[in-house]
N, C-alpha and C positions, 0 to 999 in steps of 0.2 A: 578779593571779596568773597564772602561765604555764599553757598548755594542759595540760602534763604534770602539774603540781601539782594542777590542778583535777580531772583524771582520778583521780589518786591519792587525793585527798580524798573524792571520791564513792565510790570502790571501798572505801576503808577504812571508811566509814560502813556500807556494804552488808555487808561481811564481818563487822563487829562484830555486826550484827543476826543474821546467820546463825550465827555461832559461839556466840551466847548462846541458841541454841535456837529462833530465829525460824522456821526452815524444817524442823525435825526432829520435829515433834509426832507424826507417824504413822510414824516410823522403827522398824520392828519386825523381829524374827527370824521367818522362816517355816520350820517344820519340814517334813520329808518327809511325803508323803501316807500312807505306811505307818505312820509314827509316830503318826498320828491315829486309827489303826484301833481300833474297839471291836466286840466280837463281836455286840452287839445292834443294830448299825447296818447299814443297807443302802441304797444309792442306788436300787436297783430289785430287785423280787422277782418273778421269773417263776414261774408255776405249773408243776408237773411235767406233762410231756406224757404222756398216757395211751397205753398200748400202743405205746410208742416202740421202734423197732427200728433198729439201726445198719446202714445199707445201703452204707456206703463201703468195708467190708472192712478198715478201719483199727482199731487198738486204741482202745478207749473212752478218751476224754480225762478225766483227773482234775482236781483243783483246779489252776487256772492261776496262783494267787497274787495275784489282784487285791485291793487293800485293801478292807476292809469299812467303808465310810464313807457318810454320807448325802449327798444331792444338794447341800444348802447347803454342806457341808464341801468338796465337790469344787469348786464354783463359787468359793467364797471363796479356796481354795488357789491356783487358777490366776489369779484376778484379782490376788491379792497378789503372786504371782510376776511378773506382767506389769508391776507398778509398779516392780519392781527393774531392769527393762530400761532402758538408756540409749540414746536414739535422737535423731535430728535433730529430732524433734517435741518433745523435752523439754529440749534445750539445745544449745549450741554444740559442734560435732563437728569439731575442726580437724585430722583425720588427713591428713598430707601424702601426696600421690600417690593419694588415695582419693576425693576429690571428694564428700564427704558433704553434698549440697545438698538443699534443700527439695523434697519431692515434691508438686506441686500437686494438690489434690483434684479438679480438673477431669479430670485424667488418669484418676483412679480411677473417676470417674463414667462416662467413655467406655468404659473396659474392662469395666464391669459392664452395659452395654447387652445385652439378651437375645440379639440377633443376633450378638454377639461372645462373650459369656461362655458361651453354651450350644452353640457349634459343636463338632463332632467332627472330628478329622483324617481319618477314613475316609469322611466324607460325600462324595457325588458333587460334583464341582467346580461343576456348574451350580447347586447349591444354596447355594454359599458365595462367590458373586461379589463381594459386599461385603467379605468378609474378605480375599480375594485382592487386591482393589483397594487395601486398606490396606497390604498388604505391598508391592505394586507402587509405590505412592506413596512409601512409606518408602525403598525402593530408590532412587527418583529424588532424594529429598532428600539422602540420604547421598552419592550420586554427585555431585550439584551442590556440596555443601559440601566434598568432598575433591578434586574434579577427577578422580576415578577412576571410570570408567563401569561397570565390572563389579562387581556387588554380590550377595553371598550372605548371607542372613539366618539360616541354620540354626545356626551355632555358639551354644552355650548359655551361654557365659561368656567372660570376657576371655582366659583361658588356652586355652580351646577355640578361640577365634578365632586366637590365636597358632599353635596346631597347624594350623588350616585354612590360614593364610597360608604357613607354612613347607612344608606338604605341597603347596600349589599351586606353590611355587618348585621343590620336588623333582620334581613331576610334569612341569613344563615342561622341566627339564634331562633327565629320562628320555626324553621325547618327542623331544628334540633330539639325543640320543645323547651327552650330556655326563657320562658316568659318572665322569670324572676329577675332577669338581667335588665335593669332599667336605668342604670347610671352610666354616664360618660365622664371620664376624667379629662380635665383640660387645664394646662398651666395658666397662670395669671398673665403671662406675657403673650398669649395666643392672639392671632388675628381675630377681630371681632366676629367674622363670619363663622368661626368654629363653634362657639356656643350657640349661635343662632341656628346653624344647621342641625346641631344635635337636638335642640329644642323642637325644631320643625319635625324631626323624626320621632318625637315623643319621649326623648330621654331627659332625665334630670341631670343637671350639670353639677359636678363636684370639682372645686378648684384646687389645683396643686400650687402652693406658693413657691416662688423661685427664691434661690439663695441670694446673698449679697454678691455672689459672683455672676449673677445674671443667668444662671442655669438651674435646672431641676437637680435636686439631690435624691439619692436613693431613700434617705430617711423621710423626706417630705412625701415621696411617692408612696412608701409603705403606709404612712399615716392616712393618706387619702384612699388607698386601696382597701385598707382594713382586711377582712377575711376574704374579700373578693367575690363573695357570693352574689352580690347584686350588680357587679360591674360588667358592662357589656364591652367596653373598649376604652381606648385613650386616643385623643387627638393631639398631636404634637407637630410643630414645625421644626425641622432640623436641617440646616442651621436655624436657630430660633430668631425671633424678631429683634433681639438685641445684637444680632450679627455674630452670634457665638455658636460653636458646635457643642451639642450636648454630650459631654465626655462620658457620662455614666449610662448612656442610652441602652447599651447592650444588656447590662444587668437589669435595668428597669424593664426592658422588653421581656426578658426571661421570666421575671416575677409576674408580669401581666399575663403571659401565656399560661403559666402554671395555674392562674386563677380562671382559665377558660375564657379569656377576653382577647380582643383583637386590637392591633396597633394600627391606627390610621395616621398616616403622615401627610401633612399639608405640604404639597410640593412647590409652594410659591418660591422657595429659595433653592431649588434644584440647580440653578445656574452655578452655585458654588461647588457642586459635587459631580456634575455630569462628566462621565468619562474617567472619573477617579474613584468614586465610591458608589457601590450599588446599595440602595436603601434596604433591599432584602437582607443584606449581610449584617445590618444592625437591627434586624428583627421586624421590619415593616411587613404588614399583611396586606395593606391596601393604601394607595396614595393617588392623588390626582396630580396632573402635570399641567402647568399653564404653558401651552404652546406659544402664547404671545409674550411670555417672559423668557423661558429657557431657550426656545427655538426660533426666536426672531420674527414670528408672524406679527402683523400690525397690532398695536396695543391701543385700547381705548377708542377714541373717535376715529382712529385710522382704519378700523376694521373690526369684524366680529371676533370675540374671543373663542377659545377652544380649550376645554379642560378634560382630556381623556383620563380614565382611571386605569391603573395597573394593579393586579391582585395576585395572590398566591394560587397555586393549584387547588388548595382547599376551598377558597372563596370563589373561584372561577364559575362554578355551577350557578351561583346566585346573582352574579352581576347582570346589568341590563342587556337586552338585545336591541339592535343587532350587532354582531361582530362579523368580520369577514372571514370565512373559512375556505380552504381549498379542497375541492373534491376532484381527485385526479388532476387534470390540467385546467379545471374550471373553477373560477372564484364565485362564491355565492354568499348572500347575506343570510346569516343564521336567523332562524325564527323561533318563536316561543314553542312551537311544536317540536322543534329539534332539541330544545333544552327546557323542559317543563319546570325545572326548579328555579328558573330565572325570576327576578322581581318584576320583569315585564319591560315594556318600553318606557323610556324616560322622556322622550320627545318625539315629535313627528320626524320622519325620515331618518337620516343617518349621521347627523353632525355637520359641522362647518367644513365642507369638503375643500373649499378654497384654502383654508388654513392647513389642512392635511397636506396639500401639495407643497405649500410654502415650507412647512416644517421638514418634510422629507427632503426637499431640495437643499435646505440648510444642512441637514445631517449628512447627506451624500457629498456635498461640497467639502465639508470638513473631514469626514472620515472619523474613525475612532480616535486617532492621535490628535486630530484637530480639535475635537470636542474636549479632549483632556486639556489641551492648551487654553481653550476658552475659559474653563473654570480656574485654571492656574493664573491666567492674566487678570481675571475678575478679582480674585483674592489679592493678587499683587497690587492692583490699582487702589483697592480699598485700604490696604495697609500702608501704601505710600501716602495717601491723604491723611490717615491717622498719625503717621510719624511726623508729618509737617505741621500739624495743628494741635497736637497734644500739649504743647508748651503754652498755648494761649487760650485754649478752651478746656473745660473739664471733661475728662474721660472717666465715666462712672465705673468701668470694669477693667481690671488689669489684663495685660497680655495682648497678643495680636488678635485681630478679628478675622472673620471669613470674608465674604464678598461685599459687606457693607460695614461702615464704621459708625459708632454712636458717640455723639458729643452732647453736652448739655449747656445750658445758659448760666450755670452756677457762678462762674467768675464774673461775667458781665452783669448778672442780676444784682450783685452786690453794689453796682454803680448805676443801677436804675435802668438797665437795658435788658429787654426780654428776648426770648427766642423769636417772637413775632417781629420785633424791631430788626433783628438780624436778617430774617427772611425778606422783609420789605426792602432792606438795604441791598440785598442781592438782586431784587427786581430792578432797583435803580441802576445797578451796574450791569444789567443785561443778562442776568442768569435766572433761570427758573429755580425757585428755592427747593431745598431738599424737603423730605417729609418732616413735618414738625409736630411736636406734642404726641408722638407715637414712637415706641410703645408706651402705653400708659403707666407702666411700672416705674418709669424714669421721669422725674419732673423736668419740664422744659426741654424735652428730647429733640435732637436734630439727627435724623437718620439719613446717612449719605451712602448711596450706591452708585459708584462710577461706571460699572460694567467693564467688560474687557474691550469695548470698541472705542474708548476714548484714548487719544494720544497723550503723551506726557505733556505736550504743550498746553492742551486744554485743561489738564489737571493742574498744571502750574498756574495758569491764569485764575482758576477757581481758588486755589490755595492762596494766591496773592491777594485776591479780593477779600477772602475770609480773614486773612491776617491784617489787611488794611482796616476792616471793620473793628477787629479786636483792638487795633492800635488807636483808633478814634475813641473807643471807650476808655482805654488806659490813659490817654492824654487829655481827658476831660471834655471831649467833643461828643459824648454820647447823646446829649440832648438833641443834636441834629438828627439822629437816627429816628426819633419819634415822628419826624415829618416826612420820612421817606416812604414811598418813592415820590420824587418831585417832578420828574420829567415825563411821566407816563400820561396818557389821556385821562386816566382816573387816578386820583390820589388815594389816600387811605379811606377805605369804605367802612361803614359800620356793619361788619360782617354778621354779627349776631342779629341785628335788626333785619338785614337782607335775608337771612335764613328763616327768620320767624314770620316776616311779612313780605314775601316776594311779590313783585309786580309782574304778573304773568300775561297781562293783556294791555296793548297800547290803545288808547282812546283819543280821538281827535278832540282837541280843546275848542 
């Protein structure tokens, strides 16, 4: 039996068990807490305060509308809601360009040490030398991995890091008297936050069209650059959002620098390069890094993001404060007085310190060789999925991919099945769908990023389900997919209507 057929057989047996109720015994509907209200229930009952007098000068507050429920009702309600969450701890999370990887519990243990968990940002610096050393060591690791020696940890998320990076570029041009540089070059395959960030910083966006290969070409770049007089910089994600490495990026960076502009690299896909390639070596001047993607800190609802920036020595004087510097044996937070050319503070305090601890713990656990293997395994996993699905789904660009692979609906669309149908079918079979309809330059895109933390068994199960869906379409069962998912508490929703007319408040009927 071929490897593909063996996988399909194993997955078919597994899915048959699931669809016959094997994993749905505790699948229930959870009502709103207000709908559980009973007038004779109360989670807590405070005695009336004798001789109480309102001293605030404000109007006395009446009923604030909290539901009258008992403590067990409250606990069960929120525990049940928590079981409806889908996370990397409960299953495969193949969101392309999001790097939903395992969060090692060691990181959490380190972040909960009393000397870290209980510090306050207004403490005297001499009382938090250990915390400042963590930040200083993280700066060193990020500088070493990127080849960019200036590091600022304060940005609180990826898009915040983008803002910090582009503001640094803008500050540099201001200090050099380059008021004529008002244009930012951005490829059409870029993350949507890139043009938004550039516009927020006052730049006009000039789009670089990508080739049929999914990459920028030197010719297209030259056309967008023109004589370069008005170009302040370029924002590029490398590997790009098609999951491909920009092969001509060194020549493009050289041309950009000759025009007196800076290369901003969106670090969202650094997981494919960490430990193998230093962005500075292909011409990057400034980049942000998503600690919640590349370095395993909690992502999305699991915790705050963190988007440090790394810059060249040339740009370091202009990046935000504070950074942590070492003076003799003492660690101190750099101030605007110490670096008057800085663009200033980007936010209150010093960044998401809990994420700094987690990221450093991850780096030190792996070491340089381990981080290199992380990127190698991430790329290997993505190419394994690509190799197993390219005969049943359309692959828009030839050759291997980096850490994420891109498929499209083209084959299935000819038989009436869309990317959305495929995504909903994955929900039916217990998977969180991949990123859909992005990047926008590819019609019906399905962007799959397995990361390095998924085993071959979990990849094979995903591959088997994807092949099963493709087989349903091929054998004339595609109409069934329009009704998926069937076994979830909610079926197909009118997502457009939900986005345009959200119901944000519950009212008692």
